[in-house]
C-alpha positions in Angstrom: 67.1 -29.8 22.5 65.3 -28.2 19.6 66.0 -24.6 18.7 63.9 -22.5 16.3 66.7 -20.4 14.6 64.3 -17.5 13.7 62.8 -16.9 17.1 65.5 -18.6 19.1 62.7 -20.3 21.2 64.1 -23.3 23.0 62.2 -26.5 23.7 63.1 -29.1 26.3 65.3 -26.5 27.9 67.3 -27.0 31.1 67.7 -24.3 33.7 71.3 -24.3 34.8 72.1 -23.9 38.5 74.9 -22.1 40.4 76.0 -22.2 44.0 74.8 -19.3 46.1 78.1 -18.5 47.8 78.8 -20.0 51.2 75.2 -21.0 51.7 75.6 -24.0 49.4 72.2 -23.5 47.8 71.8 -24.4 44.2 69.9 -21.6 42.6 68.8 -21.0 39.0 71.3 -18.8 37.1 68.2 -16.9 35.8 66.2 -15.6 38.7 63.0 -13.6 38.8 63.3 -9.8 39.3 60.2 -8.6 41.1 60.4 -4.8 40.8 58.1 -4.3 37.7 55.3 -6.5 39.1 55.1 -4.3 42.1 54.6 -1.1 40.1 56.7 1.8 38.9 57.2 0.6 35.3 53.9 1.7 33.8 50.6 -0.1 33.9 50.8 -3.7 35.1 48.0 -6.2 35.5 48.2 -8.5 38.6 46.9 -11.3 36.5 49.8 -11.0 34.1 52.2 -10.8 37.0 50.9 -14.0 38.6 51.0 -15.8 35.2 54.6 -14.6 34.6 55.6 -15.9 38.1 54.0 -19.3 37.5 55.7 -19.6 34.1 59.1 -18.7 35.4 58.8 -21.3 38.2 57.5 -23.9 35.7 60.7 -23.3 33.6 63.1 -23.9 36.5 63.5 -20.6 38.3 64.0 -21.1 42.0 65.4 -17.7 43.0 63.2 -14.6 43.3 64.3 -11.1 44.2 61.9 -8.4 45.5 61.9 -5.5 48.0 59.7 -3.6 50.3 59.9 -0.6 47.9 58.4 -2.5 45.0 54.9 -1.2 45.4 55.0 -0.9 49.1 55.1 -4.7 49.6 52.8 -5.4 46.6 55.5 -7.4 44.7 56.2 -9.4 47.9 52.5 -10.2 48.4 52.1 -11.5 44.8 55.2 -13.7 45.2 53.9 -15.0 48.5 50.5 -15.8 46.9 52.1 -17.8 44.0 54.4 -19.8 46.3 51.4 -20.6 48.6 49.2 -21.7 45.7 52.0 -24.0 44.5 52.8 -25.3 48.0 56.4 -24.3 47.1 59.0 -24.3 49.9 62.2 -24.8 48.0 62.2 -21.5 46.1 64.7 -19.1 47.5 63.3 -15.6 48.1 65.4 -12.5 48.6 63.9 -9.2 49.7 65.2 -5.8 50.9 64.7 -3.4 53.8 64.8 0.2 52.8 66.4 3.1 54.6 64.3 5.0 57.1 64.5 8.4 58.8 65.2 11.8 57.1 67.8 11.8 54.3 68.5 10.9 50.7 68.6 7.6 48.9 71.2 6.3 48.6 72.5 7.6 52.0 74.9 10.6 52.1 78.4 10.5 53.5 77.3 12.2 56.8 74.1 10.2 57.3 74.2 8.2 60.5 73.2 4.5 60.5 71.7 5.0 64.0 69.1 7.2 62.2 68.7 5.4 58.9 69.0 1.8 60.0 68.5 1.4 63.8 68.0 -2.1 65.1 64.4 -1.5 66.3 63.5 -0.4 62.8 65.3 -3.4 61.1 63.4 -5.8 63.4 60.1 -4.2 62.7 60.6 -4.0 59.0 61.7 -7.6 58.8 58.4 -8.6 60.4 56.6 -6.6 57.7 58.6 -8.3 55.0 57.7 -11.8 56.4 54.0 -10.8 56.7 53.9 -9.7 53.1 55.6 -12.9 51.9 53.6 -15.1 54.2 56.7 -16.7 55.7 58.2 -17.3 59.1 61.7 -16.6 57.8 63.3 -15.2 54.7 66.1 -16.8 52.7 68.0 -13.5 52.0 67.5 -10.2 53.6 69.3 -7.3 51.9 69.8 -3.7 52.9 68.5 -1.3 50.3 71.1 0.3 50.3 74.5 1.3 51.9 77.3 3.9 52.1 81.0 3.3 52.7 80.7 5.9 55.4 79.3 3.1 57.6 82.0 0.5 56.8 84.1 1.5 59.9 81.1 0.8 62.1 78.7 -1.6 60.2 76.2 -2.1 63.0 73.1 -2.6 60.7 74.8 -5.6 59.2 75.8 -6.9 62.6 72.1 -6.6 63.6 71.0 -8.6 60.6 73.7 -11.3 61.3 72.3 -11.5 64.8 68.8 -12.0 63.3 70.2 -14.8 61.1 71.5 -16.6 64.2 68.0 -16.2 65.7 66.5 -18.0 62.7 64.5 -15.2 61.0 67.0 -14.8 58.2 69.1 -17.4 56.4 71.5 -15.1 54.6 72.4 -11.4 54.7 73.2 -9.1 51.8 73.5 -5.6 50.5 72.1 -4.1 47.3 74.8 -1.7 46.2 74.4 2.0 45.7 74.6 2.6 41.9 77.6 4.9 41.9 79.8 3.4 44.6 79.4 -0.3 44.2 82.9 -1.0 45.5 81.8 0.1 48.9 80.8 -3.5 49.6 84.3 -5.0 49.0 85.4 -4.4 52.6 82.1 -5.9 53.8 82.8 -9.0 51.8 86.3 -9.4 53.1 85.1 -9.0 56.7 82.4 -11.7 56.2 79.5 -9.3 57.0 77.5 -10.2 53.9 76.6 -13.6 52.4 75.6 -11.9 49.1 75.8 -8.7 47.2 73.4 -7.4 44.6 75.2 -5.3 41.9 74.5 -3.6 38.6 76.5 -5.3 35.9 75.8 -5.1 32.1 77.4 -4.3 28.8 77.6 -0.6 29.7 78.4 -1.1 33.4 81.4 -3.3 33.6 83.3 -1.9 36.6 82.5 -4.8 39.0 84.8 -7.0 36.9 87.8 -5.0 38.0 87.8 -5.8 41.8 84.3 -6.6 43.1 84.0 -9.9 41.3 87.5 -11.2 42.2 86.8 -10.4 45.8 83.5 -12.2 45.7 85.3 -15.3 44.4 87.9 -15.0 47.1 85.4 -14.7 49.9 82.7 -17.1 48.4 80.2 -14.3 48.4 77.1 -14.8 46.2 76.6 -12.2 43.5 73.1 -11.2 42.3 73.2 -9.2 39.1 70.4 -6.6 38.5 69.9 -4.2 35.6 71.3 -6.7 33.0 69.2 -5.0 30.4 70.1 -1.5 31.6 66.4 -0.8 32.3 65.4 -2.2 28.9 67.6 -0.3 26.4 70.0 -3.2 25.9 67.2 -5.3 24.6 67.1 -3.1 21.5 63.4 -2.5 21.8 63.6 1.3 22.4 64.1 4.0 19.8 65.1 7.6 20.2 61.5 8.8 20.0 60.1 6.6 22.7 58.3 8.3 25.6 57.5 6.8 29.0 54.4 7.8 30.9 54.2 9.7 34.2 55.0 7.4 37.1 57.2 5.2 35.0 60.7 4.9 36.5 62.2 5.0 33.1 60.9 8.5 32.4 63.4 9.9 34.8 66.2 7.3 34.1 66.2 8.2 30.4 65.4 12.0 30.9 66.7 14.5 28.5 69.0 13.1 25.8 69.9 10.0 27.8 67.7 7.6 25.8 68.9 8.9 22.4 72.5 8.5 23.5 71.9 5.0 24.9 70.1 3.8 21.7 73.0 5.0 19.5 75.5 3.1 21.6 73.4 -0.1 21.5 73.1 0.3 17.7 76.9 0.6 17.5 77.8 -2.6 19.3 74.8 -4.4 17.6 76.3 -3.7 14.2 79.6 -5.1 15.4 77.9 -8.3 16.7 75.9 -8.7 13.5 79.2 -8.8 11.6 80.5 -11.8 13.5 80.0 -15.2 12.0 79.8 -17.0 15.3 77.1 -14.9 16.9 73.4 -15.3 16.3 71.7 -14.4 19.6 69.1 -11.7 20.0 70.1 -8.6 22.0 68.2 -9.7 25.2 69.8 -13.1 25.0 73.2 -11.5 24.5 72.7 -9.2 27.5 71.9 -12.0 29.8 74.7 -14.3 28.5 77.1 -11.4 28.9 76.3 -11.2 32.7 76.4 -15.0 33.0 79.9 -15.1 31.4 81.4 -13.9 34.7 82.2 -16.9 36.9 81.6 -14.8 40.0 78.0 -14.2 39.1 75.5 -16.5 40.9 72.2 -15.4 39.3 70.9 -12.7 37.0 67.4 -11.3 37.9 65.7 -9.8 34.8 62.2 -8.4 35.3 59.4 -10.7 33.9 56.1 -8.9 33.5 54.4 -11.3 31.1 54.4 -15.0 30.2 56.3 -14.2 27.0 59.1 -12.4 28.9 59.3 -15.3 31.4 59.5 -17.9 28.7 62.2 -16.0 26.7 64.3 -15.0 29.7 64.3 -18.5 31.2 65.1 -20.1 27.9 68.5 -18.2 27.8 70.0 -20.5 30.4 69.9 -23.4 27.9 71.6 -21.5 25.1 75.4 -21.9 24.5 77.6 -19.2 26.0 78.8 -16.2 24.1 81.6 -16.8 21.7 85.1 -15.4 22.6 84.8 -12.9 19.7 81.3 -11.7 20.9 82.7 -11.2 24.5 85.7 -9.3 23.2 83.4 -7.1 21.2 81.2 -6.3 24.2 84.2 -5.7 26.5 85.0 -2.7 24.2 81.7 -1.0 25.1 81.7 0.0 28.7 80.1 3.4 29.4 81.1 5.3 32.5 78.1 7.5 33.0 78.3 8.3 36.7 75.4 10.6 37.3 75.0 10.9 33.5 77.4 13.9 33.7 74.5 16.4 34.1 72.7 14.8 31.2 75.5 15.4 28.7 
C-alpha cells in the first residue's frame, strides 16, 4: 500500500468488510449515504451523483442507504439506475418508509401507529420503494422513524416482519429519532429489528452507553449516520459560512449553532494536532472514530462527488485511531438535545 503523506490519498486500497448482524452478509464498513444526491443539500447535478456512485462501487462499497424522503424517490431512482447499468445484484440496498397521516416528524408521544404506519400504507409504500429502485425485493427496509410510545404494541414492525417472510424484504430496521435513540433498545431485545440506524459521532456519543452493547448482545446490525455531524466535523466550515435557501444545513446550523460547532471542532483539533501518533485529516478522523466501535457495522457518509467518494472509501484502508486520539475524542461529547433553544 502506498500512502501520500500530504494528501493522505491511498493507492491499492482495500475495503474492509463487517458482518451485518444476524443476516450474515459481509458489507463494506464504509457505505454510501444517499441523502444528498436526492436533494436538500444545495445544488446537486445528477451527473456528479451518478459518477460518485460508480466511484464508490468501484472502490469496494457494497452497501447503500437511501430513503423515500430523499428527493421523493429521486435518490432511489439514481441508485437503481447505476446498479442496473452495472448489472449489479450483490450490492445491499437499504431504504426507508416515512410516516404518513397528520402529525409531526418524529412522531409525538400520543400519535397512533394505526394512523401513522398502518399496514395498508406500509405495503403500498414498499411497492413504491421497489418501483423506484427497480427491484423485486429490498435488502433492508427501515421505518423513518419511530417513537417509544409504540414499543408496547409495535404492530408496524410486525407487519414488516410479515413482509420479510413473504419475500419482499430481507431485513427490517428502524432509523432512530434523533433525540430518543434509546427507544430502539427494547425492539432489539425482542428481535423485532435486524438493524438500527443511529447518529453517532464525536459530539453524539450516547449510543456507546447502552445501545451499542445491546446491539452486540442481540446481533443487531448498526448503521451509523451523521458521522460528520452534517459536515462540521470535516473542518471545512467557518463561522461566517451561510447555506442557501432549501439547504437542510441552513436550519440545522441556524442562529449561533454553526459558530459554536466550529469552535468546538477547533478545540479538539488543536488537541489532536499536539499528539505525536495522530496524522489523519478531520474527515478521516471522524469516520475512524465511528468505526472504532465494534458494534458498528457500516458508516454511511454522503458522497456527492467523485472526490468525496474516493476520499471516504480510502479511509477503510487506513490504520485505526491511536489510543491517545480516541481518549482525546472521548472527552468531547456535546449533549445538545434540541440545541437548548439555540443557546
